[in-house]
C-alpha positions as CSV (number, residue, x, y, z in Angstrom):
1,M,0.0,0.1,0.0
2,F,2.7,2.3,0.8
3,G,4.5,1.6,-2.4
4,F,1.1,2.4,-4.3
5,I,0.7,5.7,-2.5
6,G,4.5,6.7,-3.3
7,K,3.9,5.8,-6.9
8,R,0.7,7.9,-7.1
9,L,2.5,10.8,-5.4
10,F,5.2,10.6,-8.0
11,Q,2.8,10.7,-10.8
12,M,1.2,13.8,-9.4
13,V,4.2,15.8,-10.4
14,P,4.0,15.6,-14.2
15,I,0.3,15.9,-14.2
16,L,0.5,19.1,-12.2
17,L,3.2,20.4,-14.5
18,G,1.0,19.7,-17.5
19,I,-2.0,21.5,-15.9
20,T,0.2,24.6,-15.3
21,V,1.3,24.6,-18.8
22,I,-2.1,24.5,-20.2
23,T,-3.7,26.9,-17.7
24,F,-0.8,29.4,-18.0
25,A,-1.3,29.5,-21.8
26,V,-5.1,29.7,-21.7
27,V,-5.1,32.5,-19.1
28,H,-2.6,34.7,-21.0
29,L,-4.1,34.0,-24.3
30,A,-7.6,35.0,-23.3
31,P,-8.9,38.4,-24.4
32,G,-7.7,41.3,-22.3
33,N,-4.8,41.8,-19.9
34,P,-4.2,43.5,-16.7
35,V,-3.0,46.7,-18.3
36,E,-6.0,47.2,-20.4
37,V,-8.4,46.5,-17.4
38,Q,-6.6,49.0,-15.1
39,T,-6.4,51.7,-17.5
40,A,-9.9,51.3,-19.1
41,M,-11.4,53.9,-16.9
42,S,-8.6,56.4,-17.6
43,L,-8.8,57.9,-21.1
44,K,-5.6,60.1,-20.4
45,T,-3.4,57.0,-19.9
46,S,-0.5,57.2,-22.4
47,A,0.8,54.4,-24.5
48,E,4.1,54.8,-22.8
49,A,2.4,54.5,-19.3
50,Q,0.7,51.3,-20.4
51,A,4.1,50.0,-21.7
52,N,5.7,50.8,-18.3
53,L,3.0,48.7,-16.6
54,K,3.5,45.8,-18.9
55,K,7.2,45.9,-18.1
56,L,6.4,46.2,-14.4
57,Y,4.3,43.0,-14.7
58,G,6.7,41.2,-16.9
59,L,4.2,41.0,-19.7
60,D,6.5,42.4,-22.3
61,K,8.4,39.2,-22.3
62,P,7.7,36.2,-24.7
63,L,5.1,33.8,-23.3
64,T,7.4,31.0,-22.8
65,T,9.7,33.1,-20.8
66,Q,7.0,34.4,-18.6
67,Y,6.1,30.8,-17.9
68,V,9.6,29.8,-17.0
69,D,9.8,32.7,-14.7
70,W,6.7,31.8,-13.0
71,L,7.5,28.0,-12.8
72,G,11.0,29.1,-11.2
73,R,9.0,31.0,-8.4
74,F,6.5,28.2,-8.1
75,A,9.2,25.7,-7.4
76,K,10.0,27.8,-4.3
77,L,6.3,28.1,-3.4
78,D,6.3,31.7,-4.4
79,F,3.2,32.6,-6.4
80,G,4.3,36.3,-6.9
81,K,2.5,39.3,-6.1
82,S,-1.1,40.2,-7.0
83,F,-1.6,42.7,-9.9
84,T,-4.6,44.4,-8.1
85,D,-3.3,45.2,-4.7
86,G,0.5,44.1,-4.8
87,R,-0.1,41.6,-1.9
88,D,1.6,38.1,-1.8
89,V,-0.7,35.7,-3.7
90,L,-0.1,32.8,-1.2
91,E,-1.1,35.1,1.7
92,K,-4.2,36.1,0.0
93,I,-5.0,32.4,-0.7
94,S,-4.2,31.2,2.8
95,E,-6.9,33.7,4.1
96,R,-9.5,32.3,1.8
97,I,-8.9,28.5,1.6
98,P,-10.1,27.5,5.1
99,V,-13.6,28.8,4.2
100,T,-13.8,27.0,0.9
101,L,-12.4,23.8,2.3
102,T,-14.8,23.9,5.3
103,I,-17.7,24.3,2.8
104,N,-16.6,21.6,0.6
105,V,-15.9,19.1,3.3
106,L,-19.4,19.8,5.0
107,S,-21.0,19.4,1.5
108,L,-19.3,16.0,0.9
109,I,-20.4,14.8,4.3
110,L,-23.9,15.9,3.6
111,I,-23.8,14.1,0.3
112,L,-22.6,10.8,1.9
113,I,-25.0,11.0,4.7
114,A,-28.0,11.6,2.4
115,A,-27.2,9.9,-0.8
116,L,-26.0,6.4,0.5
117,P,-29.0,5.6,2.4
118,I,-31.3,6.9,-0.3
119,G,-29.5,4.6,-2.9
120,I,-29.4,1.6,-0.7
121,I,-33.1,1.7,0.4
122,S,-34.1,2.4,-3.2
123,A,-32.1,-0.7,-4.4
124,T,-33.4,-2.9,-1.7
125,K,-37.1,-1.8,-2.0
126,R,-37.1,-1.6,-6.0
127,Y,-40.3,0.0,-7.4
128,S,-41.7,0.9,-4.1
129,L,-43.3,4.2,-3.3
130,F,-40.0,5.4,-1.7
131,D,-38.0,4.4,-4.9
132,K,-40.5,6.2,-7.0
133,I,-40.4,9.4,-5.1
134,S,-36.7,9.4,-4.6
135,T,-36.3,8.9,-8.4
136,V,-38.5,12.0,-9.2
137,L,-36.6,14.0,-6.6
138,V,-33.2,12.8,-8.3
139,F,-34.3,13.8,-11.6
140,I,-35.3,17.5,-10.2
141,G,-32.1,17.5,-8.7
142,F,-30.1,16.8,-11.8
143,S,-32.1,19.4,-13.7
144,T,-32.0,22.2,-11.3
145,P,-29.2,24.9,-12.1
146,T,-27.1,25.7,-9.1
147,F,-27.5,29.4,-9.4
148,W,-31.3,29.3,-9.9
149,L,-31.7,27.1,-6.7
150,A,-29.5,29.4,-4.7
151,L,-31.5,32.5,-5.7
152,L,-34.8,30.7,-4.9
153,L,-33.6,29.6,-1.4
154,M,-32.3,33.2,-0.8
155,I,-35.6,34.6,-1.6
156,F,-37.7,32.1,0.3
157,F,-35.5,31.6,3.6
158,G,-33.7,35.0,3.5
159,V,-36.2,37.5,2.3
160,Q,-39.7,36.1,2.8
161,L,-39.2,34.0,6.0
162,G,-36.1,35.9,7.1
163,V,-34.9,32.9,9.1
164,L,-31.5,32.3,7.4
165,P,-28.8,34.9,6.2
166,I,-28.2,35.2,2.6
167,S,-24.5,36.6,2.3
168,G,-21.2,36.3,4.3
169,I,-20.1,33.8,6.8
170,Q,-20.8,35.9,9.9
171,S,-23.2,38.8,11.0
172,I,-22.1,42.3,11.5
173,D,-22.7,42.2,15.5
174,V,-20.8,38.8,15.8
175,S,-18.3,40.5,18.0
176,G,-20.9,41.0,20.7
177,L,-21.6,37.1,20.9
178,G,-20.0,34.6,22.9
179,P,-18.2,31.5,21.6
180,L,-21.4,29.4,21.3
181,G,-23.3,32.4,19.8
182,R,-20.5,32.8,17.1
183,L,-20.5,29.2,16.3
184,A,-24.3,29.3,15.9
185,D,-24.2,32.3,13.8
186,W,-21.5,30.7,11.7
187,G,-23.5,27.6,11.3
188,R,-26.6,29.6,10.0
189,H,-24.7,31.3,7.4
190,L,-23.4,28.0,5.9
191,I,-26.7,26.2,5.8
192,L,-27.7,27.5,2.5
193,P,-24.3,27.4,0.9
194,V,-23.6,23.9,2.1
195,F,-26.9,22.7,0.8
196,V,-26.6,24.3,-2.5
197,S,-23.2,22.9,-3.0
198,G,-24.3,19.3,-2.0
199,F,-27.7,19.2,-3.7
200,G,-26.4,18.0,-7.1
201,G,-24.1,15.6,-5.6
202,I,-26.9,13.9,-3.6
203,A,-28.9,13.3,-6.7
204,G,-26.0,11.9,-8.6
205,L,-24.6,9.7,-5.8
206,S,-27.9,8.4,-4.9
207,R,-28.5,7.1,-8.4
208,Y,-25.0,5.5,-8.6
209,S,-25.5,4.0,-5.2
210,R,-28.9,2.5,-6.2
211,S,-27.3,1.0,-9.5
212,S,-24.3,-0.5,-7.7
213,M,-26.3,-1.9,-5.0
214,L,-28.7,-3.5,-7.4
215,E,-25.8,-5.1,-9.3
216,A,-24.4,-6.5,-5.8
217,I,-27.6,-8.0,-4.5
218,R,-28.0,-10.1,-7.8
219,Q,-24.7,-11.8,-7.2
220,D,-24.4,-15.4,-6.2
221,Y,-22.7,-14.8,-2.8
222,V,-25.8,-12.7,-1.7
223,R,-28.0,-15.6,-2.6
224,T,-25.8,-18.0,-0.8
225,A,-25.8,-15.7,2.3
226,R,-29.6,-15.7,2.1
227,A,-29.8,-19.5,1.7
228,K,-27.7,-19.8,4.8
229,G,-30.4,-18.1,6.8
230,L,-28.5,-14.9,7.6
231,P,-30.7,-11.9,8.5
232,E,-31.7,-9.7,5.7
233,G,-30.0,-6.7,7.4
234,Q,-26.5,-8.6,7.7
235,V,-26.9,-9.7,4.1
236,I,-27.4,-6.1,2.7
237,W,-25.1,-4.1,5.0
238,R,-22.3,-6.5,5.7
239,H,-22.0,-8.5,2.4
240,A,-23.6,-6.6,-0.5
241,L,-22.8,-3.0,0.6
242,R,-19.1,-3.6,1.0
243,N,-18.9,-5.0,-2.5
244,A,-21.0,-2.1,-3.9
245,L,-18.9,0.6,-2.4
246,L,-16.0,0.2,-4.9
247,P,-17.7,2.1,-7.8
248,I,-19.3,4.5,-5.3
249,V,-15.8,5.5,-4.0
250,T,-14.8,6.0,-7.6
251,I,-17.7,8.6,-8.1
252,I,-16.9,10.3,-4.9
253,G,-13.3,10.8,-5.9
254,L,-14.5,12.3,-9.3
255,S,-17.0,14.7,-7.5
256,V,-14.3,16.4,-5.7
257,P,-13.4,18.5,-8.8
258,G,-17.0,19.4,-9.2
259,L,-17.4,20.6,-5.6
260,I,-14.3,22.7,-5.8
261,G,-15.3,24.3,-9.1
262,G,-18.8,24.8,-7.9
263,S,-17.3,27.1,-5.2
264,V,-16.8,29.9,-7.7
265,I,-20.6,29.9,-8.3
266,F,-22.0,29.8,-4.9
267,E,-19.3,31.8,-3.1
268,T,-20.1,34.5,-5.6
269,I,-23.9,34.3,-5.3
270,F,-23.7,34.3,-1.3
271,S,-20.7,36.7,-1.1
272,I,-18.6,34.2,0.8
273,P,-15.0,35.3,1.1
274,G,-13.6,32.0,0.0
275,M,-11.3,31.0,-3.0
276,G,-14.1,30.8,-5.5
277,Q,-15.0,34.4,-4.9
278,L,-11.4,35.4,-5.1
279,Y,-10.9,33.4,-8.3
280,Y,-13.9,35.1,-9.9
281,Q,-12.7,38.5,-9.0
282,S,-9.1,37.7,-10.2
283,I,-10.5,36.7,-13.6
284,M,-12.5,39.9,-14.0
285,S,-9.4,42.0,-13.2
286,R,-7.0,39.8,-15.2
287,D,-4.9,39.2,-12.0
288,Y,-2.7,36.4,-13.6
289,P,-0.6,35.6,-10.6
290,T,-3.6,35.2,-8.3
291,I,-5.5,33.1,-11.1
292,M,-2.5,30.8,-11.6
293,G,-2.1,30.3,-7.7
294,I,-5.8,29.4,-7.2
295,L,-5.8,27.1,-10.2
296,V,-2.6,25.2,-8.8
297,I,-4.3,24.9,-5.5
298,F,-7.6,23.7,-7.0
299,A,-5.4,21.2,-9.2
300,V,-3.5,19.8,-6.0
301,L,-6.8,19.6,-4.0
302,T,-8.3,17.5,-6.8
303,Q,-5.3,15.1,-7.1
304,I,-5.3,14.6,-3.3
305,G,-9.1,13.9,-3.6
306,N,-8.4,11.2,-6.4
307,L,-5.5,9.7,-4.1
308,I,-7.7,9.4,-1.1
309,A,-10.3,7.7,-3.4
310,D,-7.5,5.2,-4.5
311,I,-6.5,4.6,-1.0
312,S,-10.1,3.9,0.0
313,Y,-10.2,1.2,-2.6
314,G,-7.9,-1.0,-0.6
315,L,-9.9,-0.4,2.6
316,V,-13.1,-1.3,1.0
317,D,-11.9,-4.3,-1.1
318,P,-9.3,-6.6,0.6
319,R,-8.4,-8.0,-2.8
320,I,-6.7,-4.7,-3.7
321,R,-4.7,-4.8,-0.6
322,L,-3.7,-8.4,-1.1
323,G,-2.8,-7.7,-4.6
324,G,-0.7,-4.8,-3.8
325,A,1.3,-6.8,-1.1
326,R,2.5,-9.5,-3.6
């Protein structure tokens, strides 16, 4: 298992390098540049001033030279300075990443808690009323756009009922609250973002869980377990579920990029000071160093999520552990 983990960690390096090459080229070849954005509102900016700004930012060099310079700084964990405020990019990201990670972890927990039982019960009670209702709700979840759902929930719970906040992660008067009050206030602010982030994942994973569980309970070992007189609960939860978890773990690993990418949408809608909001603001201002820093962090988090999924294979299926030990 340790050899497998080491091999995957080694493979992450060229993958990450390839991601940086592609993203760097796409970001810099996109229409507009920081100088145009910063001088767009000033009609008196001369061509010489624009040229000086390009030289200051290093944008007067060939694209390959700019990438080599960036890669040299990245090797030292230096993402450079932001074009918008001159702050260190890594410092700006470190302020935002805890919020984004917290929301994504809570969303993933919500997905697992809700989707797995729905899928398993739907499979074991196929064509029942519960299965039919859950199927309808799942299709609704698949077809509902995230931004539209977020706006509906904000209007209903925030504006009409006034029971949940619709922006930020804490209230203005939070300084006057005690520790428990601050925790409760923080939790109230996260209810809508976490639900919106995990809503689509619940729909998808519940369907995959149902399909995988249906495949598992048709196998011969399940029939054998039932023929031996084992309780139905033990047959389902101990024998069938463990073998059905392998494709489910794969889907969970693949859902990590979607959760991280979705942060850009719901953090912007709910005005949450996370990496998603910072990424959107950086794109609008063509802040190349910040954009590259966030994309690299997203790529690393995605690869870590896939690595955790691969490690989970061995925990779920003993055959993988035994095969790796030979």
